C-alpha positions in Angstrom: 0.3 0.1 0.0 1.6 3.5 -1.2 0.6 6.3 1.1 -0.3 9.5 -0.5 1.9 12.3 0.5 -0.2 15.3 1.9 -0.6 18.0 -0.2 1.2 21.4 0.9 -1.6 24.0 1.8 -1.0 27.9 0.6 -1.1 30.1 3.2 -1.0 34.2 2.9 1.5 35.4 4.8 1.9 39.5 6.2 5.7 40.6 5.8 6.1 43.1 8.6 7.0 46.8 7.1 10.9 46.4 8.6 11.1 43.2 6.3 10.0 44.0 3.5 13.1 44.4 1.9 13.1 40.7 1.7 10.1 40.1 -0.6 10.8 43.2 -2.5 8.1 45.3 -1.0 5.5 42.8 -1.3 2.7 43.3 2.3 1.4 39.8 1.5 3.0 36.3 0.1 1.7 33.5 -0.8 3.0 30.5 0.6 3.3 27.1 0.8 3.6 24.8 4.5 1.8 22.7 7.0 3.4 23.5 10.0 4.4 27.6 10.8 8.0 26.2 10.6 7.9 24.8 7.4 5.9 27.8 5.9 9.0 30.0 7.2 11.5 27.7 5.4 9.4 27.8 2.5 9.5 31.8 2.7 13.0 31.3 3.0 13.5 30.1 -0.6 10.6 32.2 -2.4 12.7 35.3 -0.1 16.3 34.6 1.3 17.1 36.6 4.6 13.6 35.5 6.4 14.7 32.1 7.9 17.6 34.3 9.6 15.2 36.8 10.8 12.6 34.8 12.1 14.2 31.8 13.5 17.2 30.9 15.8 18.2 27.1 17.1 14.4 25.9 15.9 12.5 28.8 17.6 11.3 31.6 16.5 14.1 34.5 17.1 14.1 36.7 20.2 11.3 39.3 19.8 9.2 37.9 17.0 6.0 36.4 17.6 3.6 34.9 14.7 0.2 34.8 14.7 -1.9 32.7 13.2 -5.9 33.8 12.0 -5.3 36.3 15.1 -4.1 33.8 17.6 -0.3 34.4 18.7 1.3 31.0 19.1 4.8 29.2 20.1 3.7 26.2 18.3 6.3 25.9 15.0 5.4 22.2 14.6 1.2 21.8 15.4 -0.4 20.6 11.8 -2.1 23.9 10.1 -4.9 21.7 9.0 -6.6 24.7 6.2 -5.5 27.8 4.8 -4.6 30.9 7.3 -3.5 34.1 7.5 0.3 34.2 9.5 1.6 37.3 10.9 5.2 37.7 12.5 5.2 40.4 14.4 8.5 41.9 15.4 8.9 43.1 18.9 8.6 47.3 19.4 11.2 48.8 21.6 10.4 51.7 24.3 11.2 53.0 27.0 
């Protein structure tokens, strides 16, 4: 019995203004993937530089949060079962 490979879902990824130079100015990019980690890696394949900005040591980089359909999460490996909107949110410094 041959198991079919799970088809990758296409998600809408919002690119923060501070990182749009990596996406040639695009505010939204469509990226395939079935987990946040896979989406980050595929985003980096499309637009090199995102992996370095968004992840460190297999986790979200310090100072970066991700929201999936409006819910902030740090679960990079949880399967995404349907197309989602992802927002990468860089920390805002202040004092």
